[in-house]
DSSP file (Angstrom, degrees, kcal/mol; ACC not computed):
  #  RESIDUE AA STRUCTURE BP1 BP2  ACC     N-H-->O    O-->H-N    N-H-->O    O-->H-N    TCO  KAPPA ALPHA  PHI   PSI    X-CA   Y-CA   Z-CA
    1    1 A X              0   0    0      0, 0.0    11,-0.0     0, 0.0     0, 0.0   0.000 360.0 360.0 360.0 131.8  106.3  -19.8   99.4
    2    2 A X     >  -     0   0    0      1,-0.1     4,-2.4     4,-0.0     5,-0.2  -0.196 360.0-104.3 -75.8 171.1  109.0  -22.0  101.0
    3    3 A X  H  > S+     0   0    0      2,-0.2     4,-1.4     1,-0.2     5,-0.1   0.896 122.9  50.1 -62.3 -40.6  111.3  -24.4   99.1
    4    4 A X  H  > S+     0   0    0      1,-0.2     4,-1.4     2,-0.2     3,-0.2   0.934 111.4  47.9 -64.0 -46.2  109.3  -27.4  100.3
    5    5 A X  H  4 S+     0   0    0      1,-0.2    -2,-0.2     2,-0.2    -1,-0.2   0.872 110.4  51.3 -64.3 -36.8  106.0  -25.7   99.2
    6    6 A X  H >< S+     0   0    0     -4,-2.4     3,-0.5     1,-0.2    -1,-0.2   0.794 108.5  52.8 -71.8 -25.1  107.4  -24.8   95.8
    7    7 A X  H 3< S+     0   0    0     -4,-1.4    -1,-0.2     1,-0.2    -2,-0.2   0.795 124.8  25.3 -75.9 -28.7  108.6  -28.4   95.3
    8    8 A X  T >< S+     0   0    0     -4,-1.4     3,-1.8    -5,-0.1    -1,-0.2  -0.528  70.4 161.9-133.1  65.4  105.1  -29.8   96.1
    9    9 A X  G X  S+     0   0    0     -3,-0.5     3,-1.1     1,-0.3     4,-0.3   0.810  74.1  60.5 -60.6 -30.4  102.6  -27.0   95.2
   10   10 A X  G 3  S+     0   0    0      1,-0.2    -1,-0.3     2,-0.1     3,-0.1   0.695 113.5  37.3 -70.5 -16.7   99.7  -29.3   95.0
   11   11 A X  G X> S+     0   0    0     -3,-1.8     3,-1.8    -6,-0.2     4,-0.7   0.188  79.8 115.7-116.9  15.1  100.2  -30.2   98.7
   12   12 A X  G X4 S+     0   0    0     -3,-1.1     3,-0.9     1,-0.3    -2,-0.1   0.832  73.0  58.0 -56.3 -35.6  101.3  -26.8  100.0
   13   13 A X  G 34 S+     0   0    0     -4,-0.3    -1,-0.3     1,-0.2    -2,-0.1   0.717 104.9  52.2 -69.6 -18.4   98.2  -26.6  102.2
   14   14 A X  G <4 S+     0   0    0     -3,-1.8     2,-0.4     2,-0.0    -1,-0.2   0.588  88.8  97.2 -90.7 -12.2   99.2  -29.8  104.0
   15   15 A X    <<  -     0   0    0     -3,-0.9     2,-0.5    -4,-0.7   -10,-0.0  -0.659  54.5-164.1 -89.1 127.2  102.8  -28.7  104.8
   16   16 A X        -     0   0    0     -2,-0.4     2,-0.3     2,-0.0    -3,-0.0  -0.942  11.1-146.9-108.7 125.0  103.6  -27.3  108.2
   17   17 A X        -     0   0    0     -2,-0.5     2,-0.3     2,-0.0    -2,-0.0  -0.656  18.5-176.9 -87.2 144.5  106.8  -25.4  108.6
   18   18 A X        -     0   0    0     -2,-0.3    -2,-0.0     1,-0.1     0, 0.0  -0.989  26.6-166.7-139.4 150.3  108.7  -25.5  111.9
   19   19 A X        +     0   0    0     -2,-0.3     2,-0.4     2,-0.0    -1,-0.1   0.362  56.1 115.6-113.5   1.0  111.8  -23.9  113.1
   20   20 A X        +     0   0    0      2,-0.0     2,-0.4     0, 0.0    -2,-0.1  -0.599  39.4 175.4 -76.0 126.0  112.2  -26.1  116.2
   21   21 A X        -     0   0    0     -2,-0.4     2,-0.6     2,-0.0    -2,-0.0  -0.999  20.4-148.2-132.8 131.0  115.3  -28.2  116.0
   22   22 A X        -     0   0    0     -2,-0.4     2,-0.5     2,-0.0    -2,-0.0  -0.880  17.1-174.9-101.3 125.8  116.5  -30.5  118.8
   23   23 A X        -     0   0    0     -2,-0.6     2,-0.3     2,-0.0    -2,-0.0  -0.978  20.4-135.5-122.8 125.8  120.3  -30.9  119.0
   24   24 A X        -     0   0    0     -2,-0.5     3,-0.1     1,-0.1    -2,-0.0  -0.626   7.0-155.2 -77.0 134.6  122.0  -33.3  121.4
   25   25 A X  S    S+     0   0    0     -2,-0.3     2,-0.3     1,-0.1    -1,-0.1   0.651  77.2  29.2 -86.1 -15.1  124.9  -31.7  123.1
   26   26 A X  S    S-     0   0    0     -3,-0.0     2,-0.3     0, 0.0    -1,-0.1  -0.976  90.1 -99.3-141.6 157.0  126.6  -35.0  123.8
   27   27 A X        -     0   0    0     -2,-0.3     3,-0.1     1,-0.1    -2,-0.0  -0.579  46.3-112.3 -76.5 132.8  126.8  -38.3  122.1
   28   28 A X        -     0   0    0     -2,-0.3     2,-0.4     1,-0.1    -1,-0.1  -0.315  32.7-101.6 -65.5 146.5  124.5  -40.9  123.7
   29   29 A X    >>  -     0   0    0      1,-0.2     3,-2.0     3,-0.1     4,-0.6  -0.573  25.8-142.4 -68.9 119.8  126.1  -43.8  125.6
   30   30 A X  G >4 S+     0   0    0     -2,-0.4     3,-0.7     1,-0.3    -1,-0.2   0.796 100.1  61.3 -56.6 -28.8  125.9  -46.8  123.2
   31   31 A X  G 34 S+     0   0    0      1,-0.2    -1,-0.3     3,-0.0    -2,-0.1   0.757 108.7  42.8 -68.6 -22.9  125.2  -49.1  126.2
   32   32 A X  G <4 S+     0   0    0     -3,-2.0     2,-0.5     2,-0.1    -1,-0.2   0.421  94.6  97.8-101.8  -0.4  122.0  -47.1  126.9
   33   33 A X    <<  -     0   0    0     -3,-0.7     2,-0.1    -4,-0.6     3,-0.1  -0.772  69.2-134.4 -95.5 129.5  120.8  -46.8  123.3
   34   34 A X        -     0   0    0     -2,-0.5    -2,-0.1     1,-0.1    -3,-0.0  -0.460  34.8 -93.2 -75.7 152.1  118.2  -49.2  122.0
   35   35 A X        -     0   0    0      1,-0.1    -1,-0.1    -2,-0.1     3,-0.0  -0.285  26.9-126.5 -62.9 152.7  118.7  -50.8  118.7
   36   36 A X  S    S+     0   0    0      1,-0.1     2,-0.3    -3,-0.1    -1,-0.1   0.811  90.2  16.2 -69.8 -30.2  117.2  -49.1  115.7
   37   37 A X  S    S-     0   0    0     12,-0.0     2,-0.3    13,-0.0    -1,-0.1  -0.935  71.0-130.6-140.8 161.2  115.4  -52.3  114.6
   38   38 A X        -     0   0    0     -2,-0.3    -2,-0.0     1,-0.1     0, 0.0  -0.847  44.1 -86.4-111.0 151.8  114.5  -55.6  116.1
   39   39 A X        -     0   0    0     -2,-0.3    -1,-0.1     1,-0.1     4,-0.1  -0.265  31.3-157.0 -57.0 138.9  115.1  -58.9  114.3
   40   40 A X        -     0   0    0      2,-0.3    -1,-0.1    -3,-0.0     3,-0.1   0.666  34.8-117.8 -92.0 -19.5  112.3  -59.9  111.9
   41   41 A X  S    S+     0   0    0      1,-0.3     2,-0.7     2,-0.0     3,-0.1   0.282  85.7 109.0  94.3 -10.6  112.9  -63.6  111.9
   42   42 A X     >  -     0   0    0      1,-0.2     4,-3.0     2,-0.0    -2,-0.3  -0.901  60.9-153.2-100.3 115.0  113.7  -63.5  108.1
   43   43 A X  H  > S+     0   0    0     -2,-0.7     4,-2.3     1,-0.2     5,-0.2   0.851  92.4  50.9 -59.0 -38.2  117.4  -64.1  107.7
   44   44 A X  H  > S+     0   0    0      2,-0.2     4,-1.6     1,-0.2    -1,-0.2   0.918 114.0  43.5 -67.3 -43.1  117.6  -62.2  104.4
   45   45 A X  H  > S+     0   0    0      2,-0.2     4,-2.5     1,-0.2     5,-0.2   0.932 114.4  50.4 -66.3 -45.7  115.9  -59.1  105.8
   46   46 A X  H  X S+     0   0    0     -4,-3.0     4,-2.1     1,-0.2    -2,-0.2   0.880 108.5  51.7 -62.3 -38.4  117.8  -59.2  109.1
   47   47 A X  H  X S+     0   0    0     -4,-2.3     4,-0.7    -5,-0.2    -1,-0.2   0.872 110.8  49.0 -67.9 -34.7  121.2  -59.4  107.2
   48   48 A X  H >< S+     0   0    0     -4,-1.6     3,-1.0     1,-0.2     4,-0.4   0.937 112.8  46.8 -66.8 -45.8  120.3  -56.4  105.1
   49   49 A X  H >< S+     0   0    0     -4,-2.5     3,-1.6     1,-0.2     4,-0.3   0.818 101.4  66.0 -66.9 -30.6  119.2  -54.4  108.2
   50   50 A X  H >< S+     0   0    0     -4,-2.1     3,-1.6     1,-0.3     4,-0.4   0.767  86.1  72.0 -62.7 -24.4  122.4  -55.4  110.0
   51   51 A X  G X< S+     0   0    0     -3,-1.0     3,-1.7    -4,-0.7    -1,-0.3   0.808  85.2  66.9 -60.3 -27.7  124.4  -53.4  107.5
   52   52 A X  G X  S+     0   0    0     -3,-1.6     3,-1.5    -4,-0.4    -1,-0.3   0.734  85.6  70.1 -67.2 -19.6  123.0  -50.3  109.1
   53   53 A X  G <  S+     0   0    0     -3,-1.6    -1,-0.3    -4,-0.3    -2,-0.2   0.750  90.3  63.1 -64.9 -22.1  125.1  -51.2  112.2
   54   54 A X  G <  S+     0   0    0     -3,-1.7     2,-0.4    -4,-0.4    -1,-0.3   0.501  73.5 117.4 -81.7  -4.0  128.1  -50.4  110.1
   55   55 A X    <   -     0   0    0     -3,-1.5     2,-0.7    -4,-0.1     5,-0.1  -0.518  56.9-150.3 -69.7 121.7  127.1  -46.7  109.8
   56   56 A X    >   -     0   0    0     -2,-0.4     3,-1.7     3,-0.3     6,-0.2  -0.838   4.0-152.2 -93.6 114.9  129.7  -44.6  111.4
   57   57 A X  T 3  S+     0   0    0     -2,-0.7     3,-0.2     1,-0.3    -1,-0.1   0.742  96.3  54.4 -60.8 -20.6  128.1  -41.4  112.8
   58   58 A X  T 3  S+     0   0    0      1,-0.2     2,-0.6     2,-0.1    -1,-0.3   0.660 102.5  59.2 -85.3 -16.7  131.4  -39.6  112.4
   59   59 A X    X   +     0   0    0     -3,-1.7     3,-1.8     1,-0.2     4,-0.4  -0.703  57.5 170.4-117.4  79.4  131.8  -40.5  108.7
   60   60 A X  G >> S+     0   0    0     -2,-0.6     3,-1.0     1,-0.3     4,-0.6   0.737  70.3  72.6 -61.6 -23.6  128.7  -39.1  106.9
   61   61 A X  G 34 S+     0   0    0      1,-0.2     4,-0.4     2,-0.1    -1,-0.3   0.707  95.5  51.3 -68.1 -19.1  130.2  -39.8  103.5
   62   62 A X  G <> S+     0   0    0     -3,-1.8     4,-2.0    -6,-0.2    -1,-0.2   0.609  88.9  82.6 -90.9 -12.9  129.6  -43.6  104.0
   63   63 A X  H <> S+     0   0    0     -3,-1.0     4,-2.9    -4,-0.4     5,-0.3   0.920  88.4  49.8 -60.7 -48.2  125.9  -43.3  104.9
   64   64 A X  H  X S+     0   0    0     -4,-0.6     4,-2.4     1,-0.2    -1,-0.2   0.902 111.0  49.3 -61.0 -42.6  124.5  -43.0  101.4
   65   65 A X  H  > S+     0   0    0     -4,-0.4     4,-2.0     2,-0.2    -1,-0.2   0.931 114.5  44.2 -63.8 -45.2  126.4  -46.1  100.2
   66   66 A X  H  X S+     0   0    0     -4,-2.0     4,-2.5     2,-0.2    -2,-0.2   0.937 115.6  46.8 -66.1 -46.6  125.3  -48.2  103.1
   67   67 A X  H  X S+     0   0    0     -4,-2.9     4,-2.7     1,-0.2    -1,-0.2   0.860 111.0  52.9 -65.2 -34.6  121.7  -47.1  103.0
   68   68 A X  H  X S+     0   0    0     -4,-2.4     4,-2.6    -5,-0.3    -1,-0.2   0.902 109.5  48.9 -65.2 -40.9  121.6  -47.6   99.2
   69   69 A X  H  X S+     0   0    0     -4,-2.0     4,-2.4     2,-0.2    -2,-0.2   0.929 112.5  47.3 -63.7 -45.8  122.9  -51.2   99.7
   70   70 A X  H  X S+     0   0    0     -4,-2.5     4,-2.6     1,-0.2     5,-0.2   0.933 112.7  49.7 -61.3 -46.0  120.3  -51.9  102.3
   71   71 A X  H  X S+     0   0    0     -4,-2.7     4,-2.8     1,-0.2    -2,-0.2   0.922 110.5  50.4 -58.7 -45.1  117.5  -50.4  100.2
   72   72 A X  H  X S+     0   0    0     -4,-2.6     4,-2.4     2,-0.2    -1,-0.2   0.914 111.7  47.0 -61.1 -44.4  118.6  -52.5   97.2
   73   73 A X  H  X S+     0   0    0     -4,-2.4     4,-2.2     2,-0.2    -1,-0.2   0.932 114.9  45.5 -64.4 -45.1  118.6  -55.7   99.2
   74   74 A X  H  X S+     0   0    0     -4,-2.6     4,-2.4     1,-0.2    -2,-0.2   0.887 111.9  52.8 -66.1 -37.7  115.2  -55.0  100.7
   75   75 A X  H  X S+     0   0    0     -4,-2.8     4,-2.4    -5,-0.2    -1,-0.2   0.923 109.3  49.1 -62.1 -44.5  113.8  -53.9   97.3
   76   76 A X  H  X S+     0   0    0     -4,-2.4     4,-1.7     1,-0.2    -2,-0.2   0.908 111.0  50.0 -62.8 -41.5  115.0  -57.2   95.8
   77   77 A X  H  X S+     0   0    0     -4,-2.2     4,-0.8     1,-0.2    -1,-0.2   0.912 111.8  47.7 -63.6 -41.3  113.4  -59.2   98.6
   78   78 A X  H >X S+     0   0    0     -4,-2.4     4,-0.7     1,-0.2     3,-0.6   0.878 108.4  55.3 -67.3 -36.5  110.1  -57.4   98.2
   79   79 A X  H >< S+     0   0    0     -4,-2.4     3,-0.8     1,-0.2     4,-0.3   0.857 103.1  56.1 -63.5 -35.0  110.2  -57.9   94.4
   80   80 A X  H >< S+     0   0    0     -4,-1.7     3,-0.9     1,-0.2    -1,-0.2   0.748  95.5  66.2 -70.3 -22.5  110.6  -61.6   94.9
   81   81 A X  H << S+     0   0    0     -4,-0.8    -1,-0.2    -3,-0.6    -2,-0.2   0.809  95.2  58.0 -67.7 -27.5  107.4  -61.7   97.0
   82   82 A X  T <<        0   0    0     -3,-0.8    -1,-0.2    -4,-0.7    -2,-0.2   0.616 360.0 360.0 -76.5 -12.1  105.4  -60.7   93.9
   83   83 A X    <         0   0    0     -3,-0.9    -1,-0.2    -4,-0.3    -2,-0.2   0.454 360.0 360.0 -87.9 360.0  106.6  -63.8   92.0
């Protein structure tokens, strides 16, 4: 049983293991790369998502902090929808 299957034994039959991994040999030209997201029209959501533009692919140590901040902002916005 794999690590994934042992973590979710009730869903083990649904898990497909793969060994295929795609690795880019060179960094893509930023001018040719499409944005990860498109503007939503909601200024609060867009400002949260814009923080992801600050992710430096060379500095993996900053990713968690930025993504946590984005998650927190989006979570707060979604929580306000219930009110």
